[in-house]
N, C-alpha and C positions, 0 to 999 in steps of 0.2 A: 828746459832750454827752448828758446824761441828764436827764430831767425826771420827777419823781415828783409825782403829784397825790393829794390826799385830799379826799373829799367830806364836807361837813357841812351839816346843815339846822338853822336856828335859827328860833324863833318870836319875835314882837315882845314877849315878856315881858322880854327882856333888852336891847331897844333902842327908841329913839324912832322914830316914823313921822311925817313932815311931808307934808301934802297941799297942793299949790299948784294953784290954778285949779279946785278940786273943785266949788265951788258953781256956777260957770258951766257946767261940764261936766254936773253933775247936773241942773240945770233944763233944759238943752238936750236931754239924753239922754232925759229922762222927760216932756218937753213941759210943764213947770211954769211958773208965773208967776215971772219973775226977781226979784220983790219979796218972795218968801217969806223967812222968817227961819229959818235953820238954827241950832238950838240946840246940837246935839251931833253929833260924828262919832266913832264908835267903830270902830277899824280892827283887824282881826285879820290878821296877815301871817306868812308863812313864806318864808324865803329859802334857797335851795339854793346853796351856794358851794363853791369848791374852793381848797384851799391847795396851793401848788406850791413845789418846790425845784428850781432849775436848777443842775446840777452841770457842772463842767469837770474836766479832768485835774488842774488845780492847786487845785481846791476848789469851794466854793459860789459861784456867780456871782450868783444872785438868789433871794430868797424873796418870796413875795407871795400874794395872794388875789384872787379875782374871783367875782362872782355869776354863776350860770348860769340861775337860774329864780326868779321871784317869784310867789307866790300870795297873794291877799288877799280879804277880804270887808269890807264897810263897812255899819255900822248908822247910819242917819241919822234924827234926830228933827227935824221942822220944823213950823212953824205957817203955815197959809195966811192969806189976808187976813181971814177970819172968825175968826181966832185958834183954829182947830180944830187940835189936835195930831195929827200923823201920824208913824208910824214906818215906815221902809222899809229892808229889808235887801237889799243887793246881794250875793248869795251868791257864793261862790268860783267856782262853775262859770260864772256869768254874767260875773264880772270877768275870768275867764281869756280870754274872747273879746276883751275890750277891751285887755287887757294884751299880747296877741300883737302888737299894733301898736306897742308901746312899746319903745324902745331901752334896754337895761340897760348901765349903765356902773359901774365900780367904782373906788374910790380907796383904795389900801392903802399909799401912799407914806409916810405918817407914822404907821405902825403901831407904831413903837417896839419892834419885836420881839414884839408881842402881836397876834394875829390873832383878833379878835372883831368883830362888827358893832356900831358905835357908833350909827348912825342910818341911816334910809332916807328919801330925798326922792323923792316921786312928783309929777311935774309934768304935770298933765292938759292944759295948754296946748301944751307942746312934745312931749308924749308921750315923756317920758324918766323913767327910774328911776335914781337915783344911790344906790349902796350904799357907805357910808363905813365903812371898817375902822379 
């Protein structure tokens, strides 16, 4: 058995990022009023992933891909109860601390022979990151 891996890093210019439970996490993390109105979330993300080929004596057994690391920063615009606009950037180095607690899972089952990231789902409630190829 031989397994070959190839490492790739993609930025979210080529895929969608969905954030679930972000508002709840954001207001709790930064001790804000839960009634604030978040107007925009801008996410910058990079995903490090590996492509692998598992070989047997008779040929290729499996090909697939899985994410190994996710980095992101988030720009949030929100309005407080006085309708004052605030911008807050959660920088990559700050997010790194939070993301260390998150489980990264990958789905490459339906890749149709193409391995590129289609979208990434970040669930702040369950602390999971799903990378879909």
